[in-house]
Structures are given as C-alpha cells and as structure tokens.
C-alpha positions, 0 to 999 in steps of 0.5 A: 747158761748157768755161770755165776755173774754172766747174765748181770755182766752182759745186762751191764754191757748193754745198759752202757750200749743203750746209753752211748747208743743215745747220746750218739742219736742226739746228733744227726751224724752219728744217729745211724752209728747210734741206732746200731750201739742200741740194737747190739745192746738189745740184741746182747739183752735178749740172747743172755736172757734166752740162754738163761735157766729161767727159759723153759720152752724155746718153741714158743719163743720161736713161733714168736720170733717168726711171726714177729718178724712176718709182721714187722718185714711186711710193716717195713715195706708197706707203711709209707713215711706218711703213715710213720707217726701212726705206727710210731703210736701203735708201736708205743701202744704195743709196749704198754700193753706187752707191760700189762700181759707180762706183769699179769702173767708174773702176777699168776705166779704169786707167791713163787716169785723172787721178789719181794712180794710187795714190791711185786704188787706195787710193781705190778699195779704200776705196769698195769696202770700206765701199760693200759693207759698208754695202750689205749691212749695209743690206740685213740692217737693213732685213730686220730692220726689216722682220721678215722671217721669216729676219731675226728671229733672227740666224744663229749663227756660232761664234767671230764676232768672231775671223771678223769680225777675220779677214776684216778683216785679209784685207781690209786685206791685199787693199787694200794688195796691190792699192795696192802692185801699181799697174796694171802690164801689165794691168787685171786684176790691180787688178780681181781684187784689187778683186772680193776686197775686195768679196765679203769686205767684203760678207760682213763687212757681213752679219756686222756687221749680224747679231747686232745686236738690233732696239732697236739699230737706231736706231743702226744706221741712223745708222752705216750712213749715216755709212758710205754718206757715207764711201764716196762720199766715197772715190769722190770721190776715185777720180773726181777730183770735189770736191763728191763728196768734201765732201758725202760727208765731211759725211754721214759725220761728221754721221752719226758724230756722230748715232751718238754722241747715239744711243748716249749716249741709250742709254747704250751705247758704240758698241763695245757695240752693233757687237760686243754681242749683245742678249740677255735676261738674268736677270730678276727674276720672270717675266712671269706673276708681273710682270703679276698685278696688271695693271688694265685701263680704258676710254675713259670712264674716261680721259676723266674723268681727263683732264677734270680734268687740268692737266698731260697729257704723251703718250710715243710709241712705235713702236705710235702709228707702226704705228697711224698714231695721231699725228693722233688723239693731236694731236686729243686733245691740242688737246681737253685744252689746250680744257679747260685742261690742259697738254699736252706730248710726251716724246720718247726719242732712240731711240723709234721705229726711226730717228733722230728717228722720233716727231719726224717723226710729231708734225710730219706732225700738225702738233704744235707743236714748243714742246710736244716735250720731250727726255727730259733736259727732262721727266725732272725734272718727271715727278713733277708730271705729272698724267696720262701716256699711253704710247702704243706705247713700251715699253722706252723707259719700262721701269723695268728699266732702272735697277733691273735690272743683268742685263736687256738694257737695263740703264743706258739712260736712259729717261723715268721715266713711272712717277713720274706721278701716273697712268700710262695704257698704250695697247697692244694686249697684254702683249707685250714690246718688241723688247728682249724683255723684260716691263715692270714699269710695266704692273702698278704701282700708278699705272698704268693699261692700255688694251688697243686699237688705238692710233689706236682708243683714242685716237679713243674716249677723244676721243668719250668727252670731248666727251660729258662 
C-alpha cells in the first residue's frame, strides 16, 4: 500500500475509536460496546500496518499470528476466573518485554532509521528501561499472585532503598551516555549501552515489586499496566509509529488514573505502596484471645434469618472467586428477592487481586449492575442492613483498619460490615487475609461464622431456604 496519506488517516481513525472505546468502557452497561470499538480500532491499525510498504515478508507474520492464536485460545479455555489476576499481570509483562525486543531490533538498524538519531536513542533507552522493569516486575507479581513458594516471602536486600536509588542513577547515566554517544562509526557502542540498561532495569523491576505485600497487588497490577503502555509509547517513537504512541499513551494514562483511584481507596500514597513493606505491626492482643468468643452457625439458622430479612447485603472477596461461588450467590440473592427482601452487593475497590475483580465475577453470573454498590454508597446505610453476608472477604472488612494505628492496614477505608444488625461470615477457617492479621469482626456480638467452602455453603443455604 503506497497511497499518500492513507496510513496516517487510518491511524487517526483508530485513535478516535480507542478514545471512544475507553469512554464507553467507563460504565458497565456500555463496556462491551466500548471493548468492541477498541478492538475494531486495533484491527484497522494492524491491517493498515501489515499492508504498509515497510512489511517485507508475510510468512513470519503468519507464523506469529497462528502461534499467538493457538496460545490465546488455550488460555481462554484453560484459565479460570480465579487466575485472571495472574494472567493480567503476565500480559502486562509481555507488553513490556515486547517493547524491549522491538526497540532493540530497531537499534540494530542504527543510522538506517527514519527517526532523528538522538530522538530514536532517547526513546530506545526509555523503552528498554520501562519495558524491562515492567516485564520482570510483572513476573514477580505473577509469582506472588500464584502464591509460588519462592515468592511467598520477599527476600531481604540490605539497604534496599539505597540499592534501588543507585540502580536508578546508573540507568539514568547509561541512558544519557547512550544518547550523547550517538551511533558514531559503529552500532556496537549503543547496543552495549542498551544491553546494560535492560540488565540493570531487570534487576530494578524485581527489587521494586519483591517487598510489596499481597494486599497491595491490585495497585501494583494497575501500575504495571500503566508501565506497559508507557513502554509501548516510547517504542512508538523508536519506530515512528503514531498509533502505537497514541495507544501506549492512553494505556499509560488510564493505568496511572486507576492506580491513583486504587491508592485513594486504600488511603495510601503511591510512594508508600512502592517503597513501604507491608509487615504486621504490634496488634492489640493475640488471635487466640481475639477469637475466644467466636460463634459458629448452620445453613438452617442462616436460612431462617434470611427468610425474614428486608435488606441483605453481600460483601464478596477473593475467597468467593477461589470457591467459584458467584453463581450460587446470585441464586441465593434471587431467592431472597422472591421472599420480598432487597439484595445488594457491596464492592470494595481492592477486593480480590486485581482492579474490578469482584465486578467481573458478578457480571459473569448475570448479577444486575444496579445492585452493585461502591463502598462510599453502602457505608452510610450499613446500620439499616438486616443481614450482611461476608463471603471470602477479610482485610476489606477488618475493623482494625479503624481502631489499630499500628496494624498494616491502618487508615484503609473498609466496608463497615460490623455496623449491620447481623453479620454472617462464610469462611473455611479463621485464617488471616493477605495482610496477615486477625479480624475482630469474627468474634463480635452481632457476627456468626459459617465454616465451609464458599460455594457449598451458599448452596446449602439455598437448599435450607427452599425447605422452609
């Protein structure tokens, strides 16, 4: 294709579709349409790029498309919703890794590039730095989310903040030296600088994510997503591709906005998440003392409570995802509605292990979006809730966030479940959440514990209600 102006025009149309797609994805009712608009924009961008004169051999492209399609199809079939955070983290990493490889390949062309050499070298250094940090940081995040043994506890690095600062200074120095040196007489020198940047940035990526606690993973996933977009935008400058610059900038900006929203939801600064280590502080009393008055209940007793309840609120957490209980929860909610009760779902912004995790699960179960209430919406009226059912949530309903300034989640806004008239906590055991601290909610006077697998517990409650 060599029609003057057609490629930039199609790229502009793709960019417009990306922007409208993002706008529509801001609301669940139009999210599917927005996703389709974004996909159409990417299809147009890819198609016109493939038809552009810069593509020399389509055989390699066809091979890549086939391999990628097979891998994508297998992932779509095999990956469970519970593993979606891990998959998102891994895909963020692949985006960063791809930027590193593309920028490195373009660097090998050296002076043959159509881009201003100094702009190209600066963008290449940025792409290698951000891309390598994204890839290795995402791999560590994947390991933590997957709860792999080697990632369960962060390894200790003496004076880690100083080490990180030193690495950052070295990376800045290498980047400046790479740009200042230009291409010169040989392409070897910039490539050596680039390899040094990638290696040091890889180490920095591991060290940055290594000490971050599991409870902060939703924020980390959002931030790494932003990094992958910024790396792609930098690579767009390297290869002089406008649509890649625009798409990468949109991903980077939206990821940063989401990261800010997640930090606000946790009442923590981004610097605290990135540079603070989430360790348990001195808590008021031991877990044994805290749980001395825990009371357990049965499906039959819960069914009787729900049969006369006027307002019931479900508070889902990662445990619901693990148990794949979202469909059973939906069935129980509809049964309560048939008995004349009102059902709502209180969603904490960082419930689960990635942004919007609970929203995705409940949408998959065809729960009406209007029933999903954000934390700020539901908290002012929690005192009027007859029965609050906590299923798989822990840290996001832990009153210690309000009462113990020394605990790891101190100051984090929580869903005020303890203010409901009756609280039912469905949980396998009294084990702590990701923050690793006990939850006094379990032993409160208005709380009852139902120890069971989430899905089985809810199905048993449904059966008991039908028998009333």
